[in-house]
C-alpha positions as a printed NumPy array, in Angstrom:
array([[-32.283,  -7.013, -15.676],
       [-35.616,  -8.04 , -14.253],
       [-36.321, -11.28 , -14.358],
       [-38.894, -13.735, -12.838],
       [-37.173, -13.926,  -9.809],
       [-36.811, -10.331,  -9.525],
       [-40.197,  -9.961, -10.157],
       [-41.636, -12.676,  -7.644],
       [-40.146, -10.279,  -4.75 ],
       [-42.038,  -7.286,  -5.57 ],
       [-45.227,  -6.973,  -3.529],
       [-47.417,  -4.223,  -4.188],
       [-49.117,  -3.288,  -0.638],
       [-51.116,  -0.239,   1.033],
       [-48.89 ,   2.752,   2.343],
       [-50.347,   2.173,   5.876],
       [-48.02 ,  -1.463,   6.002],
       [-45.162,   0.367,   5.03 ],
       [-42.261,  -1.024,   7.728],
       [-38.746,   1.119,   8.51 ],
       [-36.899,  -0.811,   6.817],
       [-38.709,  -1.447,   3.526],
       [-37.665,  -0.906,   0.302],
       [-40.018,   1.396,  -2.11 ],
       [-39.251,   0.608,  -5.375],
       [-38.198,   3.877,  -7.659],
       [-37.539,   5.674,  -4.283],
       [-35.638,   4.176,  -1.481],
       [-35.164,   2.969,   2.13 ],
       [-37.361,   3.752,   4.568],
       [-35.357,   5.038,   7.171],
       [-38.599,   7.182,   8.937],
       [-42.413,   6.85 ,   8.833],
       [-44.978,  10.064,  10.003],
       [-48.495,   9.095,  10.098],
       [-51.517,  11.639,  10.396],
       [-55.161,  11.92 ,   9.784],
       [-55.208,  12.825,   6.298],
       [-51.062,  11.865,   4.835],
       [-48.005,   9.064,   5.77 ],
       [-45.251,  10.556,   5.259],
       [-42.236,   8.229,   4.203],
       [-38.516,   9.229,   5.056],
       [-36.733,   7.548,   2.227],
       [-32.852,   7.075,   2.391],
       [-31.866,   8.223,  -1.42 ],
       [-28.204,   9.015,  -1.992],
       [-27.562,   9.169,   1.16 ],
       [-29.624,  12.229,   2.207],
       [-33.256,  11.755,   3.672],
       [-36.206,  12.928,   1.674],
       [-39.579,  13.44 ,   2.891],
       [-42.048,  12.189,   0.692],
       [-46.049,  12.965,   1.369],
       [-48.914,   9.891,   0.255],
       [-52.371,   9.856,   0.659],
       [-53.327,   7.162,   2.955],
       [-55.174,   4.506,   0.391],
       [-52.081,   5.045,  -1.762],
       [-50.118,   1.868,  -2.978],
       [-46.754,   1.301,  -3.552],
       [-44.139,  -1.324,  -4.358],
       [-41.916,  -3.035,  -2.586],
       [-39.242,  -5.494,  -2.047]])
Protein backbone atom coordinates (compact mmCIF):
# COMPACT_ATOMS: atom_id res chain seq x y z
CA UNK A 1 0.00 0.00 0.00
CA UNK A 2 1.29 3.45 -0.88
CA UNK A 3 1.54 6.12 1.75
CA UNK A 4 3.14 9.54 1.97
CA UNK A 5 6.48 8.07 3.07
CA UNK A 6 6.59 5.74 0.06
CA UNK A 7 5.73 8.55 -2.34
CA UNK A 8 8.45 10.78 -0.93
CA UNK A 9 11.03 8.21 -2.05
CA UNK A 10 10.02 8.56 -5.71
CA UNK A 11 11.88 10.96 -8.00
CA UNK A 12 11.36 11.97 -11.62
CA UNK A 13 14.69 12.24 -13.42
CA UNK A 14 15.91 12.53 -17.01
CA UNK A 15 16.96 9.18 -18.43
CA UNK A 16 20.52 10.48 -18.80
CA UNK A 17 20.85 10.76 -15.01
CA UNK A 18 20.01 7.11 -14.34
CA UNK A 19 22.82 5.13 -12.73
CA UNK A 20 23.47 1.43 -12.41
CA UNK A 21 21.67 0.22 -9.31
CA UNK A 22 18.75 2.65 -9.61
CA UNK A 23 15.27 1.12 -9.47
CA UNK A 24 12.98 2.32 -12.25
CA UNK A 25 9.37 2.15 -11.09
CA UNK A 26 7.34 -0.53 -12.90
CA UNK A 27 10.45 -1.87 -14.66
CA UNK A 28 13.08 -2.99 -12.16
CA UNK A 29 16.70 -2.55 -11.16
CA UNK A 30 19.12 -1.08 -13.71
CA UNK A 31 22.10 -3.41 -14.15
CA UNK A 32 23.67 -1.88 -17.28
CA UNK A 33 23.36 1.29 -19.35
CA UNK A 34 24.24 1.70 -23.03
CA UNK A 35 24.26 5.28 -24.33
CA UNK A 36 23.98 6.12 -28.01
CA UNK A 37 23.42 9.49 -29.72
CA UNK A 38 19.79 8.71 -30.56
CA UNK A 39 18.80 6.50 -27.61
CA UNK A 40 19.70 5.16 -24.20
CA UNK A 41 19.28 1.46 -23.49
CA UNK A 42 18.65 0.37 -19.93
CA UNK A 43 19.30 -3.25 -19.14
CA UNK A 44 16.84 -4.06 -16.38
CA UNK A 45 16.82 -7.09 -14.12
CA UNK A 46 13.24 -8.30 -13.98
CA UNK A 47 12.14 -11.73 -12.75
CA UNK A 48 15.80 -12.82 -12.71
CA UNK A 49 16.15 -12.06 -16.43
CA UNK A 50 17.84 -9.15 -18.19
CA UNK A 51 15.63 -7.04 -20.43
CA UNK A 52 16.79 -4.24 -22.74
CA UNK A 53 14.49 -1.24 -22.77
CA UNK A 54 15.18 1.59 -25.22
CA UNK A 55 14.46 5.24 -24.43
CA UNK A 56 14.78 8.51 -26.29
CA UNK A 57 17.34 10.81 -24.62
CA UNK A 58 14.66 13.33 -23.60
CA UNK A 59 12.63 10.75 -21.62
CA UNK A 60 11.81 11.27 -17.95
CA UNK A 61 11.52 8.24 -15.66
CA UNK A 62 10.39 7.66 -12.09
CA UNK A 63 12.95 6.04 -9.79
CA UNK A 64 13.13 5.15 -6.15
